[in-house]
C-alpha positions as CSV (number, residue, x, y, z in Angstrom):
1,X,0.0,0.0,0.0
2,X,1.5,3.3,-1.0
3,X,1.6,6.3,1.3
4,X,-0.6,9.3,0.5
5,X,1.2,12.2,-1.1
6,X,0.5,14.5,1.9
7,X,2.2,12.0,4.2
8,X,5.3,11.9,2.0
9,X,5.6,15.7,2.0
10,X,4.9,16.0,5.7
11,X,6.7,13.0,7.2
12,X,9.5,12.0,4.8
13,X,10.7,15.1,3.0
14,X,11.4,17.4,6.0
15,X,13.8,14.9,7.7
16,X,15.6,14.2,4.4
17,X,16.0,17.9,3.7
18,X,17.1,18.7,7.3
19,X,19.6,15.8,7.3
20,X,21.0,17.0,3.9
21,X,21.3,20.6,5.2
22,X,23.1,19.5,8.3
23,X,25.5,17.4,6.1
24,X,26.2,20.4,3.9
25,X,26.9,22.6,6.9
26,X,29.3,20.0,8.3
27,X,31.1,19.7,5.0
28,X,31.4,23.5,4.8
29,X,32.8,23.8,8.4
30,X,35.2,20.9,7.9
31,X,36.5,22.4,4.6
32,X,37.3,25.8,6.3
33,X,39.4,24.3,9.1
34,X,43.0,24.8,8.2
35,X,44.4,22.7,11.0
36,X,43.0,19.6,12.6
37,X,42.8,19.4,16.4
38,X,45.5,17.2,18.0
39,X,44.3,14.1,19.8
40,X,44.9,14.1,23.6
41,X,48.4,13.2,24.7
42,X,48.7,9.6,25.8
43,X,49.9,10.6,29.3
44,X,47.4,13.3,30.1
45,X,44.2,12.1,31.9
46,X,43.0,15.6,32.1
47,X,43.1,16.0,28.3
48,X,41.3,12.7,27.9
49,X,38.6,13.7,30.5
50,X,38.1,17.0,28.7
51,X,37.9,15.3,25.3
52,X,35.4,12.7,26.6
53,X,33.2,15.3,28.3
54,X,33.0,17.5,25.3
55,X,32.3,14.6,23.0
56,X,29.6,13.2,25.3
57,X,27.9,16.5,25.9
58,X,27.8,17.6,22.3
59,X,26.5,14.2,21.2
60,X,23.8,14.2,23.9
61,X,22.7,17.7,22.9
62,X,22.7,16.8,19.2
63,X,20.6,13.7,19.9
64,X,18.1,15.8,21.9
65,X,17.9,18.3,19.1
66,X,17.1,15.6,16.6
67,X,14.4,14.2,18.9
68,X,13.0,17.7,19.4
69,X,12.8,18.4,15.7
70,X,11.6,15.1,14.3
71,X,9.5,13.6,17.1
72,X,8.2,16.6,19.0
73,X,7.8,19.2,16.3
74,X,7.1,17.1,13.2
75,X,5.4,14.0,14.7
76,X,3.7,15.7,17.6
77,X,4.9,13.2,20.2
78,X,5.2,15.4,23.3
79,X,6.6,12.7,25.6
80,X,9.5,11.8,23.3
81,X,11.9,14.5,24.5
82,X,11.5,13.4,28.2
83,X,12.0,9.7,27.2
84,X,15.1,10.6,25.0
85,X,16.6,12.7,27.8
86,X,16.3,9.9,30.3
87,X,17.4,7.2,27.9
88,X,20.3,9.2,26.7
89,X,21.4,9.9,30.3
90,X,21.2,6.2,31.0
91,X,23.3,5.4,28.0
92,X,25.9,8.0,29.0
93,X,26.0,6.4,32.5
94,X,26.9,3.1,30.9
95,X,29.2,4.3,28.0
96,X,31.3,6.9,29.8
97,X,32.7,4.5,32.4
98,X,33.3,1.9,29.6
99,X,35.4,4.4,27.7
100,X,37.4,5.3,30.8
101,X,38.1,1.6,31.5
102,X,39.0,1.1,27.8
103,X,41.4,4.0,28.0
104,X,42.9,2.7,31.2
105,X,43.5,-0.7,29.6
106,X,45.0,0.8,26.5
107,X,47.4,2.9,28.6
108,X,48.4,-0.1,30.7
109,X,49.2,-2.1,27.5
110,X,51.3,0.8,26.1
111,X,53.5,1.1,29.2
């Protein structure tokens, strides 16, 4: 059974256009950067913690923005943002310690 034309324009086209626009912005920003950021030094736990915190926070905020736009605004699911915030926080509570343990193991193997 084919989807009605109104559903295609309302439910499928906006996410595709938004994803393409985000992709174009990312390509534009990446092409303007003359130098790449250095990865954290192997001996600096502070640099690793900062890197991990920035990565986790920006990923969490980006995920919440996606849920806000596509589930709350476009689909009208008002409870999706609360569910995504709680689920994302639970995933961070699992993933962040796993990354710390993985870094600790990698550093022990190098030394």
